[in-house]
Every structure is written in C-alpha cells, then in structure tokens.
N, C-alpha and C positions, 0 to 999 in steps of 0.2 A: 673268832673262838672265844669261849667264855673264859674270863679270868677268875681264878679261883684264889682264895686267900690261904695262907699257909694252915691256918686252922681248918678250912675246908678240906684241904688236901689230907691233912692228918686225919681227919674224920674218916676218910676213905681206907685208912689203912686197915688191912685184914678183909676187906671186902672181896667179894667173889664177882668175876665179870663172865657172863655168859659167852660159851662157846658159840663160835659161827661154824656149824658142822650140818653134815647131811651125809648119807650113806654114797659110797662110791666115788669120792670125789677124786680129781686128778692128782691134786697135792693139797695136803693139811699141812699148812704152816704151825710150827710149835714155837711160841715164845719162851722165855725162862719162866717169868711170872708177871703179872699186871703190875705196872709201876702206879703212883698214886694218882696221876692225872688219868691215866685209863680207867681205874676204879672210880674216879670223881664222875668221869664222863659216861662210862659205860661202852666206851670204843675202843679197841685194840691199837696198841702203837700210836696213843693220842697225843704223846708229850711233843711238843714242838722240839725240832732238832732231831727227832727220830726219822731215821731216813727209809722206813719200811715202805711206805707207800709210794714215794718217788722211786725208789729201786724196783718195786713190783712194775710200775708203769716203765721205767727205763729198760728193763730186761725182757719187755713184750708180754707180761703176763696179763696186763689190763690194757685196753685200747686208749686209756686216758688216766691222768693223774686223780686218784680218787682221794676223798677226805675221809677220816676214821669214821665219821657219822654214816659214810655210805657202806659200811663194811658187809651189810648183809647182801649188798649186789655182788660180793665176791662169789656166792654160791652160783650164780648165773654163769660164772666161767670156769666152774668146777673146782674152785678153791674154796678154803676155809682156814679156821685159826682157833687154836687151842693154847694151852700152856702147860709147861712141865709142872710147876707148882701153881696152884689155883688163887692162893691168897696174895693180896696185894701188900707191896713194901715200897718204901723210897728208894731202895737200893737192892740188888741182887744177892750182895753180900750179907744181907739180913738174914738169907735162908740157911738152915742148917743141913750138913751133909745126909742127915736122915731124911728131911723134907725132899731133897733131890732124889734119893733112892726110892722113896715111895712115890714121889710124882713119876719116875719112870715105870714103876709097876702099874700104876693107874692109867698112864699113857699107854702102855702096851695093851692094857685091857680095851680101853676107849678105841685103839686103831684096830685091834682084832674085831670088834663090832662092826665099825663104821667101813672098814675095807677101803681106804683110800689107795691109789696106786702108788704114791710116794708120801711119806712122813719127811717133811723138812724142818730140822731142828736149828732155829736161828741162834746160834751160840754154841761154839765148840767146847767151851768150859762147861755149860750146863749139859750137853750132850754126855761129856766124859764122866761127869757126876752122877747123872741119872742112871746110866747104862753100865758104870764101872767099867769103861773102856779108855784108860789113861793114853792109848796111843792114838786114838781118833784123829784125824785130821778134816779140814774143810773138804767137801766132796763127797761122792756116793760112798757109802760103808757096806762092809760084808754083811751086816746084820740084816735080817728079816723079821718082821712081825707078822706072822700068818702069810699073807701074800704080798704084804706092803713093804716095799723097797725104801731104804732109809738115806738120806742125804743131809749133810750137815752144811749149813749156810753161815758165813758170817753174821755176827750180831749186828743189826742196823743201827744200834744205839750211837747217838753222837759221841759217846765216851769212847767208841772203837775207832780212834782216829787213823790207825794205819791201814785202814780200808777206806778208800774214797767211795762216793756213791757210784762212781764209772766202773771201778774195780769190783764191787759188789754186784752190779747190773750183770757184769760179765758171767760171775760165777752164779747167779740167780738164771741168768739166761741159760746156761749149760743145763740146769734142773729142767728148765722149760722144754729144752729141746729133747731131753731124755723122757719126760713126762708125755711128750707127744708121740714119741716113737714105741712107747710101751704098749 
C-alpha cells in the first residue's frame, strides 16, 4: 500500500470518492463518509485497520479477501458501496447533524433510483443521525426506501473495538442470507 504523508492526507480533506454502484444490486453498503486514506487512494474502506474487506470475506459475501483497490469487482457479486455523507474527513465526528440529515435525504433518493434489494448502513450512530431514528439497533430495520429493505451493520472501523471481526462477520452473514432469500 502506498504510504502518504500527513500533508498528502490533509490535502485529501473534503475530496469526493466515486460510488461503486449499479442498478439492481443485492446489497448496497453505505459507509458514514470517506476517511482521508480513502479520499487519497480513491478506494473505499482503504485505511489499514478497517475491517470491512476482511469481514466481507469472512461473512461469505466475497469468495476471497479483496483489496480496496479491487472495489469495482464488487459489482460482479451484486454488491456496491456509497456513503451517507460524500465529503472526506479525518473523523466522522467532524460531520454536522445537518450533514447527516442531508446525507440521509440524498441517500434515499439514490436508493430509490438504484433499487438495490438491501441498503446496509455500516454504523448504527450514522444511521440514527441520517434517518432520525434514535431507537435503531444493529439488524434489519422496519424502514423501507421504495422497494429497498434496510439493515444496519456494525461499523468496521478499528475504533469499534467491542465488535470483533468474527462477531461482525456473523452479523454481515445474517444480511447475506437475507439478501439471498429475498
């Protein structure tokens, strides 16, 4: 992986990272917002220590451990990636409540157009803020966006220490099974 200086990472602040999407996906994964490493590389969940790619594999969504640079291959598995908020920051706590709410509105519009079977928001706090649902818990939600069901997954950030890669993979696996049945 390319090493970036702190100045190079800071230069990536507020950059936008293109979605990995197509119409009719099985699951559209939705991160909170791109981190600086993601913005610098242009690859989702690129920060070393982020467990998204290992958990995707452990849960059975992908047949092998993929690298962030291989993100476009997700489309061949019926998977995609977007974010609640598009702009890159060093930490999610740099986002305002209004950015989350606006992100939720824009995400709903995007989902209505793309019509994935499931929207999987990775981070219960981000989901609560974006959709004003303070009682949301990890798992399937009652909310439907058009014909798309919604599932909240644990945030794969290394900062989310009370979820291990294995326990996250079990929850992601529950979604994988539900997506296959739908």
